[in-house]
N, C-alpha and C positions, 0 to 999 in steps of 0.2 A: 364539880362536872361541866365540862365546857360541851355547849351548846353549839352543832355541826350546821350551820345554815347554806342554804344550797344555794350554786352562784347566779341563778334569777333571781333568789330572794336580796341578792346584795346589791343586785343590779339593779332593782329595783327600787331602792333605797337609793345607791347612788343618785340615779335618775332623778327621784324626789328631792333627793339635797341640791343638787345643780339646777331644778328648777326653783329654787328658791325656801325650801323647807329648813328651818333649823336643826342642827345635828339632836337638840334636847331633844325638840316635840320629834322626831324619827323615834328615836331611843323610847321616849315614854307612851308614844302610839302603838309600836310594834317588838319592844322587843331585846333587842342590844345593846350594850352601851354606848355611849356618845365615841368611846376611844374605839371602837371595832369601825361603827358608821365610817369615823374619820380614817382609818386604813383602807376600807374598802376604796370610801374617795379616791384618797390617795395613787393607791395602784388601778384605779381607773382613770387616772389624770394622764391626755397625752404627755410625754414629754420628745424637743426636736432635736432627732438624731440623723443629722444631714439631710437634712432638708426633709425627712419622714416623721411621722409620727407616732411615736411607740408610747403605749403603756408599759407601766413600773413593769405588770405580770408579764409582756410582749421581753421586755428586758431580759426579766428571768431564767424567761422557757430561753430566748438565745446566748445567755451564757451558759446554761446547762449543756444546750445542744453543742456549743464550741467546745466547752468539756470533754465531751463523747467524740467529738470528732479532733480534737488534738490526741485523745489516748488512742484512739482507730489509725490515724496518722504515725505517732508513734510503734506502734505492732506491724504495720505495713513496711516502716523504714528498718524494723528489724528484722524483717522477714525476707525485706529484699537485701538487706547485708549478708544474713545467712547463707541466703542463695546463691549471690557473688561471691563467696569464700568454696562454698559446694564447685560451683560451676571453673572457680581456679583453680584448686586442687584437681577436678576432674583433668582441666588443660592441660597442668602439670604434669599429671600422669601418664598421658597420650605425649606428649613432646622429648617427656624423657625415657621413654619403653623403645 
């Protein structure tokens, strides 16, 4: 069974590691594995995206948001096409009557 650590706890360990503490010492003192702490540090490390600094977590959230927006856009495009077809049929029925 895996232990779930709070974001505050993870952030605290990331800060300690960034201040110079080793992964090994943090793992021994606080309990999580070195690999877990290394992952948290990596997720909190900024990456440059078009002159903006974003963490891996931020990028993943943006990717999820992009997927949602793309899906919503597809739904709106289909609705617009259905409406256009309905209006065209109505137009044809009016001019042929």
